[in-house]
C-alpha positions as CSV (number, residue, x, y, z in Angstrom):
1,X,250.1,63.6,-66.2
2,X,251.1,59.9,-66.7
3,X,253.3,60.1,-63.6
4,X,250.5,61.6,-61.6
5,X,248.1,58.8,-62.6
6,X,250.7,56.2,-61.6
7,X,251.1,57.9,-58.2
8,X,247.4,57.9,-57.6
9,X,247.1,54.2,-58.4
10,X,249.9,53.4,-56.0
11,X,248.4,55.5,-53.3
12,X,245.0,53.9,-53.7
13,X,246.6,50.4,-53.5
14,X,248.4,51.3,-50.3
15,X,245.3,52.7,-48.7
16,X,243.3,49.6,-49.7
17,X,246.0,47.3,-48.2
18,X,246.0,49.4,-45.0
19,X,242.2,49.2,-44.7
20,X,242.2,45.4,-45.2
21,X,245.0,45.0,-42.6
22,X,243.0,47.1,-40.1
23,X,239.9,45.0,-40.7
24,X,241.9,41.8,-40.3
25,X,243.4,43.0,-37.0
26,X,239.9,44.1,-35.7
27,X,238.4,40.8,-36.7
28,X,241.1,38.8,-34.8
29,X,240.6,41.1,-31.8
30,X,236.9,40.4,-31.9
31,X,237.4,36.7,-31.9
32,X,239.7,36.8,-28.8
33,X,237.3,39.1,-27.0
34,X,234.5,36.6,-27.4
35,X,236.5,33.7,-26.2
36,X,236.3,32.4,-22.6
37,X,238.1,34.1,-19.7
38,X,239.3,37.3,-21.3
39,X,240.0,35.9,-24.7
40,X,242.1,32.9,-23.6
41,X,240.5,29.5,-24.3
42,X,239.9,27.3,-21.2
43,X,242.2,24.3,-21.6
44,X,242.5,23.5,-17.9
45,X,241.2,20.1,-16.8
46,X,238.7,20.1,-13.9
47,X,239.5,18.3,-10.7
48,X,237.5,16.8,-7.8
49,X,238.0,19.1,-4.9
50,X,236.1,17.1,-2.2
51,X,233.9,14.0,-1.7
52,X,231.4,12.7,0.7
53,X,232.1,10.3,2.3
54,X,235.8,11.2,2.4
55,X,238.3,8.6,1.4
56,X,238.5,5.6,3.7
57,X,235.5,6.8,5.8
58,X,233.2,4.5,7.6
59,X,229.5,5.2,7.4
60,X,227.6,6.8,4.5
61,X,224.4,8.7,4.1
62,X,225.1,10.6,0.8
63,X,227.6,9.9,-2.0
64,X,228.8,13.0,-3.8
65,X,231.7,14.7,-5.4
66,X,232.4,18.4,-5.7
67,X,234.3,19.8,-8.6
68,X,236.8,22.7,-8.9
69,X,234.7,24.4,-11.5
70,X,231.3,24.3,-13.3
71,X,230.8,21.1,-15.2
72,X,228.8,20.1,-18.3
73,X,225.6,18.7,-16.8
74,X,225.2,16.2,-19.7
75,X,228.6,14.7,-18.9
76,X,227.6,13.9,-15.3
77,X,225.7,10.6,-15.5
78,X,225.7,7.0,-14.5
79,X,228.4,6.5,-17.1
80,X,230.8,9.0,-15.5
81,X,229.9,8.4,-11.9
82,X,229.8,4.8,-10.6
83,X,229.8,3.0,-7.3
84,X,230.8,-0.6,-6.9
85,X,230.7,-3.0,-4.0
86,X,231.2,-5.6,-2.7
87,X,234.1,-6.1,-5.1
88,X,233.3,-5.2,-8.7
89,X,229.5,-5.5,-8.3
90,X,227.9,-2.4,-9.6
91,X,225.5,-0.5,-7.3
92,X,222.3,0.5,-8.9
93,X,221.5,4.2,-8.5
94,X,220.7,7.5,-10.0
95,X,223.1,10.4,-10.7
96,X,222.3,14.1,-10.6
97,X,224.3,17.3,-10.9
98,X,223.8,20.4,-8.8
99,X,225.1,23.3,-10.9
100,X,224.8,25.8,-8.0
101,X,227.4,23.8,-6.0
102,X,229.4,22.1,-8.8
103,X,228.3,18.9,-7.1
104,X,227.5,15.4,-8.5
105,X,225.4,13.1,-6.4
106,X,224.9,9.3,-6.5
107,X,221.7,8.0,-4.9
108,X,221.6,4.2,-4.5
109,X,218.3,2.6,-5.5
110,X,218.4,0.4,-2.4
111,X,220.1,0.7,1.0
112,X,223.8,-0.2,0.8
113,X,224.8,-3.6,2.2
114,X,226.0,-3.1,5.7
115,X,229.7,-3.5,6.8
116,X,230.9,-3.5,3.2
117,X,233.7,-1.7,1.3
118,X,232.6,0.4,-1.7
119,X,234.6,2.1,-4.4
120,X,233.3,5.3,-6.1
121,X,234.7,6.5,-9.3
122,X,234.4,9.8,-11.3
123,X,235.6,8.9,-14.8
124,X,237.3,11.0,-17.5
125,X,233.9,11.2,-19.3
126,X,233.1,14.0,-16.8
127,X,233.9,17.3,-18.5
128,X,233.8,21.0,-17.7
129,X,231.7,23.5,-19.7
130,X,234.6,24.1,-22.1
131,X,234.8,20.4,-22.9
132,X,237.9,19.6,-20.8
133,X,237.8,16.2,-19.3
134,X,239.3,15.1,-15.9
135,X,243.0,14.3,-16.5
136,X,242.4,10.8,-15.0
137,X,239.7,8.8,-13.2
138,X,239.2,10.0,-9.6
139,X,238.7,7.0,-7.2
140,X,237.9,6.8,-3.5
141,X,236.8,4.1,-1.1
142,X,234.4,4.1,1.9
143,X,232.7,1.5,4.1
144,X,229.1,1.2,5.0
145,X,228.2,1.0,8.7
146,X,227.9,-2.4,10.4
147,X,224.5,-1.4,12.0
148,X,221.7,1.1,11.4
149,X,222.3,4.4,13.1
150,X,219.3,4.8,15.3
151,X,220.2,7.4,17.9
152,X,218.6,8.3,21.2
153,X,218.1,12.0,21.8
154,X,220.6,13.8,24.0
155,X,219.2,14.3,27.5
156,X,219.6,18.0,28.3
157,X,218.2,17.7,31.8
158,X,217.6,21.1,33.3
159,X,219.3,22.9,30.5
160,X,216.3,21.9,28.3
161,X,214.4,24.8,29.9
162,X,216.8,27.3,28.5
163,X,216.9,29.0,25.1
164,X,220.3,30.6,25.9
165,X,223.1,29.6,28.3
166,X,226.6,31.2,28.4
167,X,229.6,30.5,30.5
168,X,230.7,34.1,30.6
169,X,228.2,36.7,29.2
170,X,225.1,37.2,27.1
171,X,225.2,40.4,25.0
172,X,222.6,41.7,22.7
173,X,222.0,44.6,20.3
174,X,218.7,45.2,18.5
175,X,215.3,43.7,18.7
176,X,216.2,40.2,19.7
177,X,213.2,38.0,20.9
178,X,214.0,35.0,23.0
179,X,211.4,32.4,24.0
180,X,212.8,30.4,26.9
181,X,215.0,31.0,29.9
182,X,218.3,32.7,29.7
183,X,221.2,31.8,32.0
184,X,224.8,32.9,32.7
185,X,227.1,30.8,34.7
186,X,229.7,31.5,36.1
187,X,229.7,34.9,34.5
188,X,227.5,37.8,35.7
189,X,226.8,39.9,32.5
190,X,223.5,39.8,30.7
191,X,223.1,42.9,28.7
192,X,220.8,44.3,25.9
193,X,217.5,43.3,27.4
194,X,215.8,45.7,26.7
195,X,215.7,46.5,23.8
196,X,215.7,42.7,23.5
197,X,212.8,40.7,25.0
198,X,213.0,37.5,27.0
199,X,209.8,35.5,27.3
200,X,211.1,33.4,30.2
201,X,213.2,33.7,33.3
202,X,216.7,35.3,33.7
203,X,219.2,33.4,35.8
204,X,222.5,35.1,36.4
205,X,225.0,33.0,38.3
206,X,222.3,31.6,40.6
207,X,221.6,28.0,41.7
208,X,219.4,27.4,38.7
209,X,221.9,28.7,36.2
210,X,224.8,26.8,37.8
211,X,222.8,23.5,37.7
212,X,221.8,24.1,34.1
213,X,225.5,24.7,33.2
214,X,226.5,21.5,34.8
215,X,223.7,19.6,32.9
216,X,224.9,21.3,29.7
217,X,228.4,19.9,30.2
218,X,226.9,16.4,30.8
219,X,224.8,16.7,27.6
220,X,227.8,18.0,25.6
221,X,229.9,15.1,26.7
222,X,227.1,12.7,25.9
223,X,226.8,14.0,22.3
224,X,230.5,14.0,21.8
225,X,230.9,10.5,23.1
226,X,228.3,8.8,20.8
227,X,229.9,6.0,18.7
228,X,227.0,4.1,17.1
229,X,227.5,3.9,13.3
230,X,228.9,7.4,12.7
231,X,228.7,8.9,9.2
232,X,231.7,10.9,8.1
233,X,231.0,14.4,6.8
234,X,233.3,17.3,6.0
235,X,233.4,20.9,4.8
236,X,230.1,22.3,3.4
237,X,227.0,20.2,3.9
238,X,224.7,22.8,2.3
239,X,222.6,21.4,-0.5
240,X,222.5,17.9,1.0
241,X,219.5,15.9,2.3
242,X,220.5,13.8,5.3
243,X,218.5,11.0,6.9
244,X,218.6,10.6,10.7
245,X,221.8,9.4,12.3
246,X,225.1,10.3,13.9
247,X,227.3,12.6,11.7
248,X,231.0,13.1,12.5
249,X,233.3,15.8,11.2
250,X,237.0,15.8,12.2
251,X,237.3,19.5,11.4
252,X,234.8,22.4,10.9
253,X,231.4,22.1,9.3
254,X,229.5,24.7,7.3
255,X,226.2,25.2,5.7
256,X,226.9,27.3,2.6
257,X,226.1,27.4,-1.1
258,X,222.8,25.7,-0.5
259,X,220.4,24.8,2.3
260,X,220.6,21.6,4.4
261,X,217.5,19.4,4.6
262,X,217.0,16.9,7.4
263,X,214.5,14.2,6.3
264,X,212.8,12.1,9.0
265,X,211.1,9.9,6.4
266,X,207.9,9.9,8.5
267,X,209.5,9.0,11.8
268,X,208.6,11.7,14.3
269,X,211.2,10.3,16.8
270,X,214.1,10.6,14.3
271,X,217.3,12.0,15.8
272,X,220.3,13.8,14.3
273,X,223.5,14.3,16.2
274,X,226.4,16.3,14.6
275,X,229.8,15.9,16.2
276,X,231.9,18.8,14.9
277,X,235.6,18.9,16.0
278,X,236.0,22.7,15.5
279,X,233.7,25.4,14.1
280,X,230.1,25.3,12.9
281,X,229.2,28.2,10.6
282,X,226.3,29.1,8.3
283,X,226.6,31.7,5.6
284,X,224.1,34.5,5.0
285,X,220.6,33.4,4.2
286,X,221.2,29.7,4.4
287,X,218.6,27.4,6.1
288,X,218.2,24.1,7.9
289,X,215.0,22.6,6.5
290,X,213.1,19.9,8.4
291,X,211.0,17.5,6.4
292,X,209.2,14.2,6.7
293,X,208.1,14.9,10.3
294,X,211.5,16.0,11.6
295,X,211.5,18.0,14.9
296,X,214.0,20.7,15.9
297,X,213.9,19.2,19.4
298,X,215.7,16.1,18.0
299,X,218.5,17.9,16.3
300,X,221.8,18.4,18.2
301,X,224.9,20.3,17.1
302,X,227.9,19.4,19.3
303,X,230.5,22.1,18.4
304,X,234.2,21.6,19.4
305,X,235.0,25.3,19.4
306,X,232.5,28.1,18.4
307,X,229.3,28.4,16.3
308,X,228.6,31.4,14.1
309,X,225.2,31.9,12.3
310,X,225.3,34.2,9.3
311,X,222.9,37.1,8.7
312,X,219.3,36.0,8.2
313,X,220.2,32.3,8.3
314,X,217.7,29.9,9.8
315,X,218.9,27.0,11.9
316,X,217.0,24.2,13.7
317,X,218.2,22.3,16.7
318,X,220.2,22.7,19.9
319,X,223.7,24.2,19.5
320,X,226.1,23.1,22.3
321,X,229.3,24.9,21.7
322,X,232.4,24.4,23.9
323,X,233.3,28.0,23.4
324,X,231.0,30.7,22.0
325,X,227.9,31.2,20.0
326,X,227.4,34.2,17.7
327,X,224.2,35.0,15.9
328,X,224.6,37.7,13.3
329,X,221.9,40.2,12.4
330,X,218.5,38.7,11.6
331,X,219.6,35.0,12.1
332,X,217.0,32.9,13.7
333,X,217.1,29.6,15.7
334,X,214.4,27.2,16.5
335,X,216.4,25.5,19.2
336,X,218.9,26.6,21.8
337,X,222.2,28.6,21.8
338,X,224.2,27.0,24.6
339,X,227.9,28.0,25.2
340,X,229.9,26.2,27.8
341,X,232.8,28.6,28.4
342,X,232.5,31.9,26.4
343,X,229.9,34.4,25.4
344,X,226.6,34.2,23.5
345,X,226.4,37.3,21.2
346,X,223.0,38.3,19.7
347,X,222.0,40.9,17.2
348,X,218.3,41.3,16.3
349,X,217.6,37.6,16.4
350,X,214.7,35.3,17.1
351,X,215.4,32.2,19.3
352,X,212.5,29.9,20.2
353,X,213.0,26.9,22.5
354,X,211.7,23.9,20.6
355,X,208.7,21.9,21.7
356,X,209.3,18.2,22.5
């Protein structure tokens, strides 16, 4: 009997130790599961993925930096984001953080001094949501323009009467509604009307279409050749608010992860000209918003290759593409879709020629 009691005690001890070990393992597993990114703590330092203006750019309308990951909003402040110029003179301004776009913005209290070099710095006080700081300060330089960028509108001549011009073909599917003339030159294909509706004249490789196409080329070259105080922009300009001026991108330009606002600041004659070296794209649902008295008739997109508007996106202004214009399902345009060489492709869209 004594031997049996000893065996029972030993068995009970083993079972208790096994239970405690199982609880310990389960507890450790629970801690890992609740940690960031599948149980592995985030120890990676964030980086600055892009800036506006870009480094060594001339001309500035907005000053911001986009990060590689979501940041702690409380760490993005006038302490961690500074602008200085001329020299080490601090520029007074306010700093904000756009969590939807991982973007910090610096807005100067007063207009920047013209023709001056500035230095912007994101300091290591900026941290991601896990508390990881930038590995080192991120510094870039830019210069303000020598003169205010007051642009004259682009003279479209006879192409102003058109809502759509193509150098090869206009194709449509669905219930597209176009208000304004539609022209094809030198192509001969205009298809999909009906079911699409055109409130205006159709010109297929006739004298009017040929003249409009020539005038489009003149207007395109005018917009591409503007040089007065250009402001450098790059990548995604969604989420920004831009004053009137000449904006120049040496690559493609996109409106994504936020809407673009064009603010005329009460000037009904304010003009925006965007010089885009390659593609212009909008993602699904994105919008160009006009404020402060801005007019779609005074917005011009000169596109070096092709423009593509995402589904249900809303764009304002005249698109002058060297190649093609494609409007995906439900996209709308208060302006013009003008393609010099290739096709204009429509799919259940609304295009309204803007009023002067």
